N, C-alpha and C positions, 0 to 999 in steps of 0.2 A: 727315405734316408738310406735304406739298404742298397739301392741302386747307385746312389752317390758314392758310397764306400767302394762298390765294385768298380766304378769308373776310375777311381783314384788308384786302384791297384796296378794298373798298367804303367802309368807314369812313375810310380814308386819303383817298380821292377826296372824300368828304363834307367832311372837315376842311380840305382844301386849298381847295375851292370856298367853304366858309364863311368862311375867313380872307380869301380874295381879295374876296369880296363885302363883308365888313366894311370893308376898305380902300376899295373902290369907293364905299360909302355915305358914308364920310368925304370922299372926293374930290368927290362930287356936291353935298355941302353942302345937303341937303334939297330939291333941285329935284325937284318931283313927277313931271315927265315922265320924268326919268332914273331915278327910284326905281321907277316902274311897270314898267320892263323888266328888273328884277332876276331874276325867274324865267326869262326867256328867256336872259339872260346865264349864269345858273347851269346851265341845261340844256346850252347850247353849250359852256361851259367843261368840264363833265363829259364831254361827248362827246369833246372834244379830249384830255382826260386819259385817257379810256378807250382811245382809238386809240393815243396815245403809249405807254401801258402795254402794249398788245397787241404793238406792234412792238419796243419797247425791252426790255421784260422780260416775255415771254409767259407765264412761269410764275406771275406775280403776279396776273393777272386771270383770273377764271373764264369764259373765252371761247374757243371753238374756232375762231371766224372773226371777221372784222372787224365784221360786222353785229352779232353778239352783243356785241362790245366796245363798239360805239356805243350799244347799248341799255343795257348795264350802266353805262357812263359817264354817259349822259344821266339815267338813273334816280338814280344817285348824286348828280349835280349838283342835280337837283330835290329830292332828300332834304335837301340843305343848306338850301334855302328852307323846307322843312317843319320842320326842326330849329330854325331861327330863329323861326318862328311859334309853335312849341310853347314855346320859352323865353320869348317875348314874352307869351304868354297865361298862363303859370304865374307870371310875375313882375308881371303887371299888377295895379295896385291898384284895388280896387273902392270906389266911393263909396256908403256905406251911407245909406239914406234918400233917395237921389237917383233920381228917375224911377220910383218904385214906386207913385205915385198917391196915397199917403197923406200927409196934411199933419199936421204936429205942432201940438198945441194946448196 
């Protein structure tokens, strides 16, 4: 049962970071300079959440020391950015006939 709880900690951190970044994106209102730092914020927020989880509820994160908690949290935070990009690519609409070099006659 303890291993199951540890497995769940990574998706929980990913979900928290994903939600926080969705709110951040709304707050920055499309300002490109602030949007470019989203992966850095995601990684940092994941690190903070990993360290908090390590000290507050040590059984929930699969880490035996704080360095491992930092790595697990940071990777989980960056996974939120990857999740966002996967979703964006899967839902992206493609323009058929655009840019393929063939002209319609």
